[in-house]
C-alpha positions in Angstrom: -4.6 -15.0 -11.5 -5.1 -15.2 -15.3 -4.3 -18.4 -17.0 -3.4 -18.5 -20.4 -3.6 -22.2 -22.1 -3.3 -23.0 -25.5 -5.6 -25.5 -26.8 -3.6 -26.1 -30.1 -3.4 -30.3 -30.5 -5.1 -30.7 -27.5 -7.5 -33.6 -26.5 -10.8 -32.3 -25.8 -11.6 -34.4 -22.5 -8.4 -33.8 -20.8 -8.1 -30.1 -21.8 -11.2 -29.6 -20.2 -10.6 -31.2 -16.9 -7.2 -29.1 -16.8 -9.4 -25.6 -17.4 -12.2 -27.3 -14.8 -9.5 -28.0 -12.4 -8.5 -24.1 -12.7 -11.4 -22.5 -12.4 -12.7 -24.2 -8.8 -9.2 -23.0 -7.7 -8.2 -26.7 -7.1 -4.8 -26.5 -7.5 -4.1 -24.1 -5.0 -3.2 -24.8 -1.5 -6.2 -22.3 0.0 -8.9 -24.0 -2.2 -12.2 -24.2 -0.4 -15.3 -26.1 -2.1 -17.7 -23.3 -1.0 -15.7 -20.4 -2.6 -15.7 -19.7 -6.6 -12.4 -18.8 -6.9 -10.5 -16.2 -8.5 -8.8 -17.4 -11.5 -9.3 -16.5 -14.8 -9.0 -19.1 -17.8 -8.4 -17.5 -21.4 -7.9 -19.9 -23.9 -6.1 -20.0 -27.0 -6.4 -21.5 -30.3 -9.7 -23.4 -29.9 -10.3 -24.6 -33.4 -7.1 -26.4 -33.2 -8.5 -28.8 -30.7 -8.7 -32.5 -31.5 -11.0 -35.3 -30.3 -9.6 -39.0 -30.5 -11.2 -41.9 -32.9 -14.5 -41.6 -34.8 -15.7 -39.0 -31.8 -15.5 -36.3 -34.8 -17.9 -38.2 -37.2 -20.1 -39.9 -34.0 -20.5 -37.8 -31.5 -24.0 -36.3 -30.7 -25.1 -33.6 -28.9 -28.8 -33.7 -27.5 -31.1 -31.1 -26.5 -34.8 -31.2 -25.4 -37.5 -28.4 -26.4 -39.7 -29.5 -23.2 -42.1 -30.6 -26.4 -43.2 -34.0 -26.3 -41.3 -35.8 -29.3 -38.7 -32.7 -29.7 -35.4 -34.0 -29.5 -32.5 -32.5 -31.3 -29.5 -33.9 -32.6 -26.4 -32.0 -33.5 -22.9 -34.1 -34.4 -20.1 -32.9 -33.1 -18.7 -31.8 -36.8 -21.5 -29.4 -37.3 -21.5 -27.6 -34.0 -17.5 -27.7 -33.6 -17.6 -25.8 -37.6 -20.1 -23.2 -36.4 -18.1 -22.6 -33.0 -15.4 -24.1 -31.4 -15.7 -22.2 -28.2 -19.1 -23.8 -27.7 -17.7 -27.6 -28.0 -14.9 -26.6 -25.2 -17.4 -24.4 -22.9 -19.9 -27.4 -22.9 -17.3 -29.7 -21.8 -15.8 -27.7 -19.1 -19.4 -27.1 -17.9 -20.2 -30.7 -17.6 -16.9 -31.4 -15.7 -18.2 -28.3 -13.3 -19.9 -29.8 -9.8 -23.7 -28.9 -10.3 -24.3 -26.4 -7.5 -25.2 -22.6 -7.4 -21.2 -21.7 -8.4 -21.0 -23.2 -11.9 -22.5 -20.3 -13.0 -19.5 -17.7 -11.8 -16.5 -20.1 -12.6 -18.1 -21.0 -16.5 -18.3 -16.9 -16.5 -14.6 -16.8 -15.9 -13.6 -18.7 -19.2 -12.7 -16.9 -22.3 -11.5 -17.2 -25.3 -9.3 -15.2 -27.8 
């Protein structure tokens, strides 16, 4: 089943939990945690999602290159300006359970 969700003027965290729930199939009576589910989520207007407070200027994404002293920092505003869909995908990915089904579930998240 396909779910088309509009992200216009929605909070990032609450929107990501809604998408993660749909991707896991928890909204169905036939939910089983060992199955990846079969629902696809299509997100519209990803560039119009909002964050509350001062997160736009203070939130930082970290990544490490596995070399000593190579911790990379990227601010939310810079990442969002470059690719708003990455911000949503990253938030949803961290809200999915960390197991073998995560990759299958996140592949069913599409953007328009």
